[in-house]
C-alpha positions, 0 to 999 in steps of 0.5 A, spaced: 394 710 864 390 713 857 388 705 857 386 706 864 381 712 862 379 710 855 371 710 855 370 702 852 363 699 850 363 695 856 363 701 860 356 703 856 353 697 857 354 698 864 352 705 865 345 703 860 345 697 865 345 702 871 340 707 868 335 700 867 336 698 874 334 704 877 328 705 873 326 698 874 328 699 882 324 705 882 318 701 879 318 696 883 318 699 890 313 703 888 308 697 886 311 695 892 309 701 897 302 701 893 300 694 894 301 695 902 295 700 901 294 703 908 299 697 912 306 699 914 312 696 911 319 696 911 324 701 910 329 696 909 325 692 904 324 697 900 330 701 900 333 693 897 328 693 892 329 700 890 337 698 889 338 691 888 337 691 881 343 697 880 348 693 884 346 686 879 346 690 873 353 692 875 356 686 878 354 681 873 357 684 867 363 685 871 364 677 872 360 674 866 367 672 863 369 668 870 366 662 872 369 662 879 367 669 881 360 667 879 359 662 883 362 667 889 357 672 887 351 666 888 354 665 895 354 671 897 347 672 895 345 666 899 349 668 905 345 675 905 339 671 904 339 666 910 343 671 914 338 676 914 332 678 919 326 673 917 321 676 914 314 675 911 313 672 904 311 677 900 318 681 902 322 674 901 318 674 894 319 681 892 327 680 894 327 674 889 323 678 884 327 684 884 333 680 883 331 676 877 329 683 874 336 685 875 339 679 872 335 679 866 337 686 865 344 685 867 344 680 861 341 685 856 335 682 856 331 689 857 324 687 854 324 681 858 326 684 864 320 690 863 315 686 861 316 681 867 316 687 872 310 689 869 306 683 869 307 681 876 307 688 879 300 689 876 298 682 878 300 683 885 297 690 886 291 687 883 291 681 887 292 685 894 287 690 892 282 687 889 282 680 893 279 680 900 284 676 904 282 673 911 284 678 916 284 672 922 288 674 928 291 669 933 289 670 941 293 666 946 290 666 954 295 663 960 289 661 966 292 657 972 291 650 971 285 648 975 281 653 971 276 651 967 276 655 960 270 652 956 265 658 956 268 662 961 270 667 956 264 667 951 261 673 953 267 677 952 268 673 945 261 675 943 262 682 945 269 684 941 269 679 936 265 675 930 269 669 930 272 665 935 275 658 934 279 654 939 286 652 935 291 649 941 291 648 948 298 646 951 301 647 958 306 651 961 311 654 967 312 646 969 304 644 968 302 650 973 299 654 967 295 653 961 295 656 954 290 656 950 289 659 943 283 661 938 283 663 932 279 670 932 277 676 928 275 683 931 269 687 930 273 693 931 281 693 932 281 699 935 278 695 942 284 691 943 286 693 949 278 694 952 277 686 950 285 684 953 283 688 959 277 684 960 280 677 959 285 679 964 280 680 970 278 672 968 284 669 967 288 672 973 291 677 970 296 672 967 299 674 960 294 675 953 297 676 947 294 678 941 297 676 934 295 681 930 300 680 924 306 675 923 311 680 925 307 685 931 304 683 937 300 686 943 302 683 949 300 685 956 
């Protein structure tokens, strides 16, 4: 019983790793939130980023001498990755980045781990806040098969959009309907509903979809 409760060298290493893992998780999650600026972000991603380094920093030292357990852990990480809900590329990158920092801490490479953390986080924040990326959206309009879509929406596009480029035309509903897709850039995102209402008066009140973000749709 005394040996079981004895505080050993490995215990001290694991507790140290837990502290550094918590610190790394806090810094990475703060960097992630800052990089989003005014955009919404997933609370589950933030929680994962915050806690993952701590878990990795504890688990790896416990299985470092057992190859079978190490391979099992790799399988668990793969299972979690592929069973998770698909997210944006930056969220997947941040999970992998966090995992890498956690592994570095778990192996005792504290300077390398925190150097990677600082360099990647600072660069990512600068890239997201200092570089203006394209903010084009996708507009999909369903029309009857007998409707000529060429020019029919031009006045609406001119009113609400700075850009409208036809990208795709396909049939649907056994050929009785067409779905036409445009790459667009809105003048004012607060006017999306007004634009959709006007488009619906032209397409016979059929479906209009504005894809604002890979995971967020407005459908009326």
